[in-house]
N, C-alpha and C positions, 0 to 999 in steps of 0.2 A: 628707268624707262621713261621715254617722252612720247606723248601722244598729241596729234594735231588733227583738226577736222575743219573743213570749209564746205559751204554749200552755195549753190547758185541756181536760180530759176532760169528756165530756157523756154522760149515760145515754140514748143514742138511736142508732138505726142511722145510718150515715154519710149515706145518701141523704136522710133526714129533716133532718139538720143542714144539709147543703148546700142543700137546697131552701129552707130558711128563710133562710140566709145570702145566697143569690143572688137572693132576691125583691126586685127593684129598688124596687117600691112599698112595701116594708117595711124598707128600709135604715135609716131614721131610728129604728126601734125598737131597734136595737142599736149603731149607730155612736156615737162620742162625741157628747155633747150639743151641742157647738159646731160640728158638721158637718152639713150638710143637702145631700142629693143630689136634683137635679132631672133626671130622665131626659130625654134629647133623642132624637136618632136613634141608636139603638145602633150602635156602642159608645160614642157621645158622650154625656157627661153634663156638668152644671154643678154644681160643688161650692161651696156658700156656707160660708165660715168666719166664725163669729161673732167670733172673737178679732181678726181683721184687718178684718172687715166686707167682705171681698172675695169676688167670684165668680170662680172659676177654671174654665177649660175643661179637662175631664179625659176620660179614657177608662176604661171599665169593661168588662172582658171576662169572660165566664163560660165555663168549660170543664167542662160537666157530666160528661163521660166520665172526666175526671181529678179531679173534685170540687175544682176550683180556681177562684178568682176572682183576677183581676189588675187593677190600676188604676194610674193615674198622671196627672200633669199633661200637657197637650198641648204648648202653646207654650213654657212656661217651663222644663220639665224639672226642677222643684223637688224632686219626690218620686215614688217608686213604691212599690207594695206588693203583697202577695199574701196570700190566705187559702187554706189547704189543709186538707181534711177527710180523715181516715184512719180506717178501721174498725180497732179493736184487739180485737175479739172480744166475744162475749156481749152484743151490743146496746149496746156502748159505743164512742164515737168520740173521737178527739183532734183538736182544731182548733188550728192554728198560724197566727198572723198575723205577717207580717214587713213592716217599713217601712224604706225607705232614703231619707234626705234628702240631696240633692246641693247644696242651697243652705243655708248656715249660718243665714241670716236666716229661713228657713222652719222650721227645727228648733226646737221649743219646749223642748227639753232632755230629758235622760234620765228624770227623775222624772215630768215631765208626760206624756211619751209612754207610759211604762210604766203609769202610773195610768190613762190613757185606754184603753190596750189591755186591761188587766185588767178595767176597767169594761165595755168593749164585749163582751168574751168572757163576762162574767157576765150581761149583758143578753141576749146571743144564747142562752145556756143557758136563761134564763127563757122566752124566746120559744119555744124548742124544747120545753121542758117543757109549756108551755101547749098547743102544737099536739099533742103526743103524748097528753097527758091528755084533751084534747077529742076526739081521734080514737078513744080507747079507751073513752070513756064516753058 
């Protein structure tokens, strides 16, 4: 099993960050470019992975009171992950994303995963900034 975790601080209230991250219709705006989520009957979703060309049945659960998202594959049990938002004071939040790969064949490797997580967190921050800036102006 391989596990990866990355964090990033964002200049926004945790509720604003979580609302942006948990918006199922806007997941493609911050997820890795190679992943696309098609919402089904919640919590069921289908994830298309460009790298393999496969569609995978997955689950996506949102826990707003805990500011946490959890996801994973349904039938295969290949991977799971979570995103946690925490307020760290003065209108700043920390977002942590954690991935666990149970199937070696599904793990793209440490460098690829860390690059994807860093890119996703950067894009999420951009989306949050746009939302906060538009709400304020």
